N, C-alpha and C positions, 0 to 999 in steps of 0.2 A: 720627243721621243715619236711624234706623229708619224714622222719616215716610217716608223715600224707597222703602222696600222695603212700605210698608202696603199701595199698592195691589194690588200684586201678591199678598200673603197675603191680601187683602180678597176679589179675584176669586178665587181658588182655593178659599174658603172659602167664597163664595157658589155657586158651582157645586158643591160636595159639599154644604152643608149645606142652603140654600134649596129646592131642589124636596122636601128632606124635613118640611120645618118648615112650607113654604106654598106648596103645588106649584099650585094655582090660581094666584096671585097671580106664583109665580116662570115660568110658560107663560107670563101674557099679558104679562110686562114684565121678562123677563132682556135684554131689549135696552136698556132704561134701568140697569138695575144695572150692565151692562157699561158703559155710557156714564156713570155718575157715577165709578166705580171709573177709566177713563179721562180724566175730567177731572182728577181728584184727582192723577194720575201728571203730565200735562201744567203742573200749575199748582205742583207740586215741581220740575219740570224747570227752568219759568222764573224762578222763585225762587232754585235753587242754579246756573243757568248763563246765566240770563239770557234774555231772547227770545231773542236772535240762537242762540246757543249750543241751545235748545231747540229751535227751526225747522231747525237743521241736522240735529241727531240723531234729532230725530220723523220728518223727510222722509226721511235716510237708511234708515231703517226700515222704512218705508211703502213708498220706491221699489224698495228692494233686498232685503226680505225679504217685509213683508205682500204686497204686490200680486202678486209672482212666484207665492208661496203660495195666493192664493184664486183668483188665474187659474188655476191648475193645479188647483185643488179645481172651481173653476168646468165648466173645461171639461171634466174625467171624467166629473163630475155630470151635464152635461147631455147629453153624447155615449151614456153610458152607461143614461141616460133613454128614449132611442132605441131602445135594441136590446131584444130582448125574449127573454131566454134562457128555455128550457121543459127541464127534467128529466124524464124518464118513468121512474120506477121507484118501488118500496115506499121509504119512508125508513127502511133499514133502517141499524142501525150501519156496517154495511162500505160501503154505498154513502154514507153522511153521511161515511165517514171518506177515501172516496174524490175525496169531492166538496173538501173541503179539500186533500187534497195537489195536487190539479188546482191549486185558487186560492192552493197556497205557489208552485209553480212557475209559476203564471202573473204572479205578483207579482215578479218578477225580469226579468220581460218586459215590464209594460207597467209597473211601479210599483205599491207593495201601494196606492195609492188607486183605482188603475185597476180592479186586478183584484177589489178589495170592493167597486165600486161594479158592478160586472159581475157579479158572481156574491150578494152577499147577498141580491137580490130570490128572484131562482130556490131559494136556497136555504133562505128563509124558507117560500116557499111550497113547496116540495118537503115539509114539515114540519110545512104548517100545523094539520094534523089532529093530531100527537102531541102529547101531553098535557106532556110539560117540552121547553121549547126553550130557558130561559134559559142552560142549558150549551152549548147548542150555539152560540149567536152570541159567547158569551164566547169559546172555543176557536176560532171564527172570527177573530176579533179578535186571538188569541192567533198563529196560524197565517198565515192571507191577509194579515192588515192590519198586521204586524210580520217577524215571524222568516223567513218566505217571502221578503221581498222584500234578503236579504241577499248575494244571490250576483251581483248588477249594481249601477253606479252610477245606473239606471234605478230600481233597486228601491225607494230606500228615500232620501230627500234626504241624511241624512247622507254617504252614499257619492258623492251627486251632488258635493256639497261637496268631498269628497278627489277625485274626479275635476278640478274646476275648478284644485285645486290641483299637477292633475299627477300622482296616482296612476295608473296603468295602468288603462282599461279593464277589461281581463281577470284584473288582478292577485286581486280581489277573490274571483272564482269558484275559482283556484289554491290561496287561502293558508285557504278558508271551506268546499269541498265538503266534508271529512270533519265537520265540527264542525254543518257545514247537516245533514246526514245523521243524525249521532248525534244533535241536539236535534228534529228531525222526528220520527224514529223513534219517540223515548221519548216526546213529547207526544202523537202522532197514537195512538199504544199506548194511551195514559192515557186518551184520547178515544173509544178501541173501546169499552172496556169498561165506562167510565162512563155511557156513551149503551146501550148494552146494559144495564146495571143499571138504567136509569132509563127504557126502553122498554119501552111494553105488551105484553103476550102473543102479542097476534096479530101484533106486530111481528117481536117474535123468532122465530115460526114459519114467517114469509116466508122461503123458500132459495129461490136460483138465480133472480130477477127476473132479467128482460134490462132493461139500462140501456141508455136514448136520452138526446138530446137535440136541440133544433131553436134556432133563431137564425132572430129576425125583423129586418129591419131591417140586414144585412148591409153595407149600406154605412158603417152606422155603426165598423164594424171600420176601414173605412181610414181613418176619420175620429181615431182612435185611433192608427192608426199616426202619420198626420198629426202627433197631437201630441206622441210620441215623437221625431218626428225633431225638428221644434222645439225640445225640451228635449235632444237632443243635439247639433244645433249649435250651442248658444251654448257648447258646451264642448270642440268640435274648432275651431269658427272664428273665427278672434282678429285682425277688422278693425281697423285702428288709429282710425275714426271711433269718436268720441264723443262727447256731448254732456253741457253741466251745467247739471241742473235742481234750484232749491233749494240751492245748494250741493253737490249731489251728483251725483258724474260717473257716467251711464249707460252703459257701451258700447253699442255698435250691435247684439250679436249679441243683447244680451240685451231691446232694443225690438222685436227681428225675434222675439223668442221671445216675449213678452208677446202681441204684437199677431196672431201666427200660432194659441197657444190659442184667441185673442177670436175669427177668423176660423173655426175648428173649431167650436166651441159656437156658432157664427151659422150656420152651416152644417147642425148637428145641427137646429139648431131651424126652419130652414127645410123640411127634409128630413121631419123630425114635426114637426107642431103638437101643441099642448099638448093635443086632445081626443084624439088617438092617445096622448099620453103618459099622459093620465089611465088608458086601459087597460092601461096596464104600471105601473099605481099608482106613476104619478108624480110625489111633491110638492116644492113650493119649501122647505118648510120645512125641513128637516134641511139645507139648504143655507144657510139665512137664520140658523141657530142657529148654527154652524159660523163662517159670517163675522163676526158683529158678537163672539160670545163669545172666538172669537180676536185679533180687532182689539182686543179690552181687553188678552190674553194679550203680544200684541205689545209694548206701549205701556209697560204696569207694568213688563215684563222688562227694558226700558232700563237703568234701577238695578242690577236683580240682574246681568242680563251685566256691565253694568260691574265690577261688586262680586266677582267670580268672577273676571275678567280678572287683576282686581291680585291677587286671594288665587293665582292661580295662578304667577303671575310668581316669587311668594316662596318657592313650595316647590323642594323636591330636584328635579330631573332626573334623579335616577336612580331615582325610584320603579320599582318593578316591574312586570312586567304585570299582573298579578292587580290590583293597586290603581288602574293607568288603566281594566283595565274595569270595576270597580268602583264609581269617581269618575264615568266617564263616562255609565255606565249610571243610577246612581240621580241624578244632575242632569237628564239626559235626563228620567228618567220625570216628571220638574213642571215642567222646563221645554222649552224647543223644541229637540229633537235638532241641529237641524242647526247651529245656534250652540254647542251646548257640545260636538259633537264637533270645531268649529275650535278652541275654546278649547282643547281638550288635544290634538289637532294639534299646534297652536305652542306647547304646553307641549313637547311630544317632541322638537321641534326646528325643524318644518315644514319640513323639508327633503324632498321627496317622495323622491329619489333614496335618501338614507340609510333611511327609514321603510320604504322595502319593498326593503332589504337590509339590513342590520346592524341595523336596528331594526324587522323588519319583525313580531314578534311583539309589541312596543307597538302598532303600528299596527293588529296584528290585535285588540287587545285594544279600543282604542279605537274600534272599527269595531264589534266586536259587541256591546261594552257598548250605544253607541248605536241600535244596531239593536234587540239583542232585547229592554234595560229599556226600550223606549218603550211593550210592551206592560203594563207596570206600573201604569199610570193609564189613565184615559179621554183624558187632555189630552197624553200622552208621546209620540203621533201622529196624525196630523190626522183618518186614517180611522176611528182608536175611536170616537172620537166620532160622526163621522157615520155608522158602522153602527150605536152604540146609538140612534140618532136613528131611523134608518129601521127599528130592529126595535118601537121603542116604535108607531111607526106601524101596524105591523104587531099589534098587542098583544100581544106579547111582555113579560112582564113584567121590567126591566132590573133590575140593585141601583145602589144610590146609588154614589157617588163611594168613598166608604170600603170599600162592600159589596162592590164589584169590586174593589178592592184585597185584602180577602180571599180570593178566589178566586185572583186575581194571584198574591200571593206563595204561598198553599197550594199551589196545581200549578207556577207557574214557579220559584221561589225554589229548588228540591231541583235543579231540572233548570240553572237558573245556576250551582250549587254545582257540581255535576257537570261541567259546561262548563270552568270554572275550574280544575278540582282533574287533568282531564284531557291541556287544551290550554295552560295558562296559568300554571300552577304549577311 
């Protein structure tokens, strides 16, 4: 049965190793490598499930998981490309820390993907003359692209999945505000001293600079609000109408969400043509890279997720919150964190009322694990890969897949252990 899981393993190892072994070939043909593993997985599904069974499960994955994911990334990436946020300040450790804190708070309002796409370019531009920038991008991924989104269902896909299942909109903020403050306080303090240590002497001597910013293309802010509204309505509005496509039930609110996000992206392109976007240093390559590689990940994940579901059904349901935290988190680091969240949500009983009541610490553990540990790898959360790709386009030397994990384990693991000890043990 290992042959079922081989395409996913191959996809992850390709992403991790080929940019190191054959960088030029990978950059030119990563889409072909992804398509090869995807095709291998489709053949496996047909052999083991039959053509009809394979078609059904692939259609379900594409229509209910991949397309909503990639359309959200497309909308946020396109709209943020029409915005030009400029930060006027010296790139001191204090200013950089303020930017990361701002991004973290913004992540819970417009999502980790939205906040990442809005701030990564101005953050890179702010630090363009700094000698060491790799650590800045990595901490941006930790703070803005992951942990910052822990306060609301809009912040990160796993929490939105919980919202769709009946978890209260403000429950996450009520439960997570203290772990959130502790985590960000420790992480940003570490970043400040690391950024200070790696700063050039001239940067260290800059004191009391005036901090200001400007935003060009403010209409795009309304389009971002539009995306948030379309996403939010799919969890609040529950009409009886639904459609069936390739054996997959498509609720009307989901169709409205996808069409709405496409409309917002289209309006953004009309308002800001490519000639202007190029001045914003906007390129399609980061989006194309994410969309192609994650298509392979979503398809090759199908048998892996199925195996984890079976494994979870045979586990003892009296697991401690600490174990839920680590199991959800470690799976989320290498799999898509939204379906991983749902697996452990259902393992804990799947009743939102009970999970917000007597089992609140279990749901807290599952939620924190899915959101926080998505930062452990490039593929743990979609913005991670996007931010890394944009940074490379800006000339930042980004670590390999395993190189990134050395940073994430070194800086995040002690903080995760601290959160577990204080709040879950």
